[in-house]
N, C-alpha and C positions, 0 to 999 in steps of 0.2 A: 573533668571527666577522666576516668582511668583508662589506661591502655588495655585494649581488648585483643587486637590482632596486629601482628607485625610480620610482614613478609620482607625478607632480606635476600637480595641477589638471586631471585628465583628464575630458573631456566627449565623449560619443558621441551622435549624433543619427540618427534614421531618418525620412527624408521620407515623408509620407503625403498623401493627397488632402485631409486635414483639417488639414494643417499638419505641423510637425516634432515627432516624439516624442522626448523627451529620455530616453535609456536610462541614461546616466551623467552625473552633474552635479557637476563639480569634485571628482573622487575623488583622494585621496592614499593611497598605499600603499607600504610598504617591506618587502622580504624580504632576509634575510641568508643566506649560505651555511651549511649545516648546520642550518637552521631550517625548521620546518613552520608556515606561516602559514595560518590558517583564514579562509575567507570564508563568512559565514553570513547568512541572511535568507530571506524568503518568496519564492515564485515571482514573477518579475517585478522582483525587487529589483535585478538587474543583475549577479549573481555570474558567470554564464557569459559575459556581455558583457565583463567585465574580462579573462577568460582569452582570449576571441576577439580582443580588441584587442591583447593582448600578442603573440600568436602570428601575428597578421595574417590572421585568418580571420573577420572581421566579415561577416555576411551582407549582401549587397547589398539595398537601396541605403544601408545604414548606413555612416557615416563618422566619423572622429575630428574633432570640430569645434574642439577646443582641448586644451592640455596637452601633457605630455611623458612618454615612457616610456623611462627610462634603464636599459640592461642592460649592466653592467660598463663604464659610461661612454658607450656608444653610444645615441643617441636613435632608438628603433625607429620612431617616427612619421615619420621622414624617409627610411626605406628604400624602395627600389623593390620591385616584386613579386618580381623575380628574387632580390634580396638577402634578402627575407623568406623565400623558398622555401629558400634555402641555410641560413638560420638555423634554420628550422623543422625539427625532427627531429634536427638535428645538435647544436645547443647548447641548444635548448629543445624539450622533448617534452611530449606531452599524453596523459593517460589518460582516455578517455571513459567515460560512465556505463554504457552497455550494451555489454559485450564482444561480444555476438552480432552487433551491427551494425558493430563496429570490425574484425572479422575477415572475410576473404573465404571464404564457405562452399564455394567451388569449389577452393580450394587447401589443401594440407596445412599444418600448423603449421610444419614445417621449411622449406617453400618460402617462406612469408611472412617468416620470420625471416631466412633466408639472403638473400633479395632485399633486405630492408631494410638488412642489414649491408653488403652489397656496394655499395649505393647511396651509402653514406657512407664507405666505406673501400675502398682498392684491394687486395683480398685474393682469393685463389682460392676456388672453391666449397667445397673440403674444409676450408680454414681458417675460412670463414664458418660452415660447419655445426658445426665444433668449437666455435666461439665461441657459436653458438646453444645448443648443449648446456650450456655453462657458464652462460649466462644463465638458462636454464630451471631448472637445478639451484640457482642462486642465489635464485630466487624460491620454492624449496621444492617444485617439482613432482617427483613420484616416477616412477621407471621411465622416465626421459626418453628413453633410446636407443630403447626399443620404442614409445613413444607419440608421438614427435614427427612421425612420418609419418602420423598419423591426421588427421582433419578436425575443424573446430571443433565440429560437432554431436555428436561422440563424446566431448566433454568436459563436465563439470559447469560450473555458473556460476562457482564459485570457481576451478576450473582454467582456465577461459577468461580470467578476470580476471588470473590469474598470467601467462598468455601475453601479454596486452595490456601488462602491466608490463614483461615481458621485451622486447617490441617497443620500448617507450619508452626502454629502457636500451641499445639496440643501438648508439647513436652516442656513448655516454658523455656525456649532456647535463649541463649545469651547473644547469638549472632544469627542474622537472617541474610541470606543471599537472594536477592530478587533479580531474576534474569528477564529483562524486557517485560515487566508485569503489566504494562498498559498499552503495548503496541497495537493490539487488535481492538481496542476499546474506543467508543465514541468520546467526544470531548467532555460531555457532562459526566459520563461514567468514569472516565479517566481522572477527572477532578476529584470525584468521591474516593477513588482508590488511593490517589496520592495523599489526600487528607487523612485517610485511614492509616496509611503507612507512617506518616509524620506523627500522628497521635500515638500510635503504638510505640514508636521509638522514644517519644518523650515520656509517656506514662510508665512504660515498662523498663526504661533505661537500657535498652538493648542497642547493639550496633547493627547497622544495616549497610550492606553493599548493594547499591542500585546500578545494575548493568543496563545501559540503554544507548541508542544512537540518537535519541531525541534531545536536542540541546534545550528545548523549552522545559522538559521535565527536569533536567539537571538544574536549570535556572530556578525552577519552582520550589524544590524541596531539599536539595542537597546542601550540606555544610561545607564539604570539601570535594574535590574532583581530581581524577587522574585521567589524562589523555593518553591513549595508547595508539600506536601505529606499527604494524608489522611485528608485533610482539615486544616492542620497546616502549618505555615510558618517555613520552615527549615532553610533558609538562605536568606538574602536580602542585596542589596547594589549595588555599581557601577559594571557594567557588566564586565569590565576588571578585577576587584578584585575578583568577585565571580567565574568567569570562570578560571582565571589564578591561583588563590590561594584559592580554596574552603576550608572552615574550617570544615564543617560537613561531616561525613562519607557517608551519603546518597548522598550528592551532588557530592562527589568524585566518588562514585560508578556509579552514573548517567552519569557523564562525561566520565568515563572509558568505558562505553557501547556504546559511539558514534563511528560509523565507521569513519576512517580517510582516507584522500586522500594522505597524505604524507608518509604513512608506512603501510605495510601489517602485521597484527597480526595473530598469529596462532589461538588464541582464545580470546574472550571477557571475561572480568571479570564479574562474576555474580553480579547482582544488589542486594543490601541489601533490602529484602522484606519479608513480612509476608507469611506464608504458604498459598497456594491457596485453600487448602482443609482442612477440619477439621479432627480430629482423627477418627471420625466415617466413613469418606470417605475412609481413608487409611486402616481401619481395615477389610473391606469387601474384601475377596480374593477367587479365585478359586484355588483349590489344584493343585500344580505342575506348575501353570502358573507363568512365570517370564520373565524378559527381556533376560536372558541367553537362555531360551528355544526359544524365538522369533529369537534371533541371529543365533542359530544353524539351525533353520528351514529355515531362509532366505538364509543362505549360501549353502543350498542343491539345487543349481540351475543347476549343471552340468547334472545330470541325467534327471532333468525336461526338460531342453532344448532339449536333444536328443529325449525324448519321444514325445514332442510337434512337433518337426520337422518331425519325423517319421509319426505321426498321420496326419499332414497336407499333406505330400506326399501321404500317402495311400488314403486320401479322394479325392485328385485330380487325382489318378490313380486307381480308383476302378475297371476299366475294365481290368487292367493288373495285376491281382493277382499273375501271375506266376513270376513276377519280385520282389516279396516281399524281397527275400534275398538280391538282388542288392540294393534295396531301403534302407534297414537297414544298409548295409555297407557304402552306400553313405552318410547317415546321420551321422554316426560316423566320417567319413572323413571330412565332411563339418563343423561339430562342432569343430573339432580340428583346422581346418584352421581358423574358425571364432575367436577362442580364441587367435590365434597367430597374427590376423590382428591388426595393429595399429589403423586403422581408423574404428570407430564404425558407423559413419554417414558421408556420402558424399552427398553434395547438388550440383547439376550441372544445371546451366541455369534455375533455378526455377522461374516460374512466376505464379501469381494468379490474375485473372481478375474477378470482380464481375459484374453481369448483362450483360455479353457479349452476343451480338446477340439477346437481348430482343427487341420485336417489339415496335415501337413508331410511332408518326405521320409522322416522317421524315425518315422512314425506320428502319433498325435494328441499335440499339445503339452499340457504340464501347465498352462501359463498362468502369468501373473504375479499373485501374491497381494498385492493392494493393502491389504487389511485381513484380519486373522486373529483370530478369537475375541475380539471386542470386547464388553465388558459394562459397563454403567453405568445408573444411574437419574438422572433430572433432575426436580426438583420444579417444580410450577407457579409462575409468577411470579418465577422466579429467572433469573440469567444464568450459564451454564456456559461457561467458557473452555476452548478446545481449543488446545493449543500443541504445537509440534514443528517439526523442520526440514523443508525441501522434500523431498517423497517419503515423508513419514511417514504419509500417508493422511488428512490433515485435510480436504481438499476432497472426497476420495472419500466420507468419512463423511457430509459435508453433502449430497452428491448422492444418496447412498443414502436418506437420510431424506426428502428432498424428492421423490424418485422419478425422478431423472435417470439413475441406474444401478440395476440390479437386484442384490440380494444373491445370492451363490452358496450361502450357508448362514446359519443363525441366524434370528432373528425380532426384530421391533420392535413395541411397542405404544404407541398414542397415546391418551391419556385412557382407559386401560384396555381398549381395543379393538385387536385385531391390525391392524398397519399393512401393507396389501398392497403388493407391489412396484409400481413406477411403471407398468410395462406392463399391470398389472391394475387400475389406478385409473380407474374410470368418470368421465365428465365431471361427474356429479352427486355423486360421493363428497365428503363434507364436507372431507376433508383436502386436497383440491385447493385449497381456499380458505384453510383454517385454517393451513396451513404455507406461508410465503412466504420468499423468499430475496433478499438484497442481495449482489450479486457484487462482486469486488475492483475490477474496472475498469468504471466506469460508462459510459465512452466506447464500449466494445464491447458492453455489455449494453443500451444504449438505441439505438433505431432512428433513425439520423440523417436519414432521409428523412421522418420524421413529426414533427409539432409536439409540444411537451410536453403540450398538451391531449389530443391523440390517444393519446399514450403512457400517460398516467395514466388516461384514460377507458376504456382497453381492459379492465382487470379489472372495472370497474363494469358494463360491458356484458356481458362474458363470464359473470359470475355473477348477472346480473339484479338488481343492487343499487339501481337507480334506475328510475323509471317513464318519464321522458321526457328529451329532449335538454337542456332548460332546467335540470332538476334535476342532470343529469350535469355541466354546466358549473359550476353552483354548487358542487358537491362538489369538482371539480378545483381551482377557485380557493380554496376553503376549506382544503383539505388542503395546498396550496402555502403558504398563510399559516402553517399549523400547523408546517411544517418550515422556517419563517422565510425564505420566498421570496416576492417580490411577486407579486400576481395576474397582472400583465402577462407574467410569465415563461411562461404557458401559450401565448402566441402565438408564441414563438420555437422554435428548433431546438436540440438538444443541443450542437452544435458552437459555439453562441454563448455558452456558459457556461464557467466555470473548472471544474477538477476537483472542488473542494469543492461547488460549486453543482450539478454533475451528480450527485454522490453524494446530495445532498438530494432531487433529483428521483427518483432510484432508490428512496430510502426512501419517498417519497410514493407511488410506484407500488405498492410492497409494502403500504403501510398501507391503501389504498383497498379492498383485498380483505377488510378487517376481520379480520386474522389473529389467532390466539392464540399462534402460535409463529413466531418470526422467526429465520432463519439469516443471520448476517452473516459472509461469507467475506473476511477481510482488508479490511474496508471503509475503513480509514484508512491503509493501507500506502503509498499513492502521494501522500498529502497532506502539505502543510507542517505544521509543529508547531502553528501557530496555528489553521489550518483543521481539523486533527485534533482540537484541543481543542474547537472549536465542534461538530464532529460527535459527539464523545463526550458532550458536554453534552446535545445533542439526543436521542441514544439513551437516555441516563439519564432524561431528562424523559418521553419516550414510554413507556419501560418502567414507570416509576412511575405515570404517569397512567392507562394502559390495562391494567396488570397483565400485560404481555407476558412470555412466556418467550422468552429469547434464547440461541441457541447462537452464541457469539462466537469466531471462529477468528482467530488471529494468531500470528506468530512474535515479536512484540514483547511481552516479558514485562512491561514497565512498563505498557503499555496493558491487559493482562490484569489486572494488580494493581488498576487503577482501575475496571474494568468488572465483573469476574466475582465471583460468590459462591462458586463451586466451580471446580476446575481438573482437567482430565484431560490427561495427557501421552502423546503418540503417538510411536513410533519404529519405522520400517520396518514399518508396518502393525500394530504391536502396542501395546496399552495398557500403558504402563510404570508409571504412577502416577495415582491419583485421590485428591483431598484437598480439604478446605475451603481457600479462598484464603489466609487469614492463616496457617494451619498450613503450607501449601505454601511460602510465601515465608519463613517463619521457620525451618522445619526440614524441607526436602524429604527424602523417604525414599530415593529412588533416586539412584544415582551419576550417571546421565544427567541427571536434573533438577538436581542440584547443579552439574553442568558448565554447563548452560544459564544458570543464575543467575550463576555465576562469570564467564562470558564475555560477559555483557551489559555494554555500555559503562557505565562508572561516571559518576555525577553528583556526585561528592564535592565538587567545587569550588563547586557552586551553593549559594545560601543555603538554609536550612531552609525547607520549604514552609510557607505560612501559610494 
């Protein structure tokens, strides 16, 4: 294979009011034709900056402060903006992470492809359309002639990514930079896209730089890999050598944080990393606030549950005040029975239908069945993993349990009592507090106009769990320490934190309600492997310390293997399989479950877990 790209001693800086930030620090990189070279590292490592520097799209005021980028003998750092523009898209193309933002929602797929082809080649509209059809067929898109005149929103995520790849191929490039091309895709679609990228590389003899934080993807298709950290190259070489026998301690720690399919680990090793906060952040404290105080407070749930159930019964029986003594005794008895119950949640024939009975030109619509005839039991103090592809009904199930959507049929019981639909749950109903949810995207689930203190204090105030402002502040500071955040974080706003830190804040907000049941909807899908490992360790610790029951939703089967005691598999709103975790991963019963496991990226090159 011939040399295609050589990066020598590349440095990139971004001027700020506090001085110059060094995004890349003396980076060396080489890519050959017909080779897939992986760039891996945590957020902020400089992966995307390398791609932007190559293609001439560094965000202002960033600039190349030193080094050279040789592409087939030409130094790209010396090109003018016009020369870079001609090179970009014609000889070097880029596949961005989110195909939804890469495509114009106002133009059809055909229009966007034809326009791109004609920009780089002097061909007629009909010839460009014919070429567009060929490219879409090459990417594996079905029924191309009928679908290419549709708009991006009419395609699934995997189909949109195929269109973006077709756009990247329009000019027959010699180098493609793929920036996290499979991050938002299901395991089966991810497998298809990775195979497509590998085939294109082999058949067209082009070089590909694959930027990702997913070690499984690196293991699956790359020929060589470079590990970046804080803008520096930590380790580089043949993929099998780097993953199988890493030499640097950071690489070893990064690989140790990867969830495995072949073995369940009690804990992940902590990544070697710099402190996330300065000494100034950790020096600010509230007197007597501590993680131990939060733990003691969270464990005081027995008396709280009895008081809540009594209050709810009294509210619903206001006209029968003479039965107060009977109610009180019944609450004591029901609580004791609930504690002894093995099943905390039972779902029976649950169905959720959207837009059912809505009027249309042809009468009332039947509606979309998001869930159909779902049945399972979940034991108290366990973790139930819910897996399936996008559209399988995972999030709908979570929302039905927490009361964000109402079931159209079936029933649910929580601690032996029927769980009312969300629209019928009174403010005083115990499940309003006992069932809490951690959403996938903490940035959108946290109010960016409020401080972290206000965000975490809201459930405490809503449920009346503290007597005064001083006690509330103490609880907020203590729970932040419990989720391994400094107390000073309560003074800041969500946008001032990283994704992993925001997710810890979201967990803290759920914990202060003192729940018995926690629903985690893809809580680590957007996190780097090292931050994901820290979050999984945290959830394991909290679950063991407080006896939480957790419904853990994920399309990452390796994460489910590490977290769940039992697994249920959903597909198109139906429950396909339910099994104990080890049994599921050793011998899945359903063909669909077997397919999910088979198409999960392999980690065979990594050393055996320790």
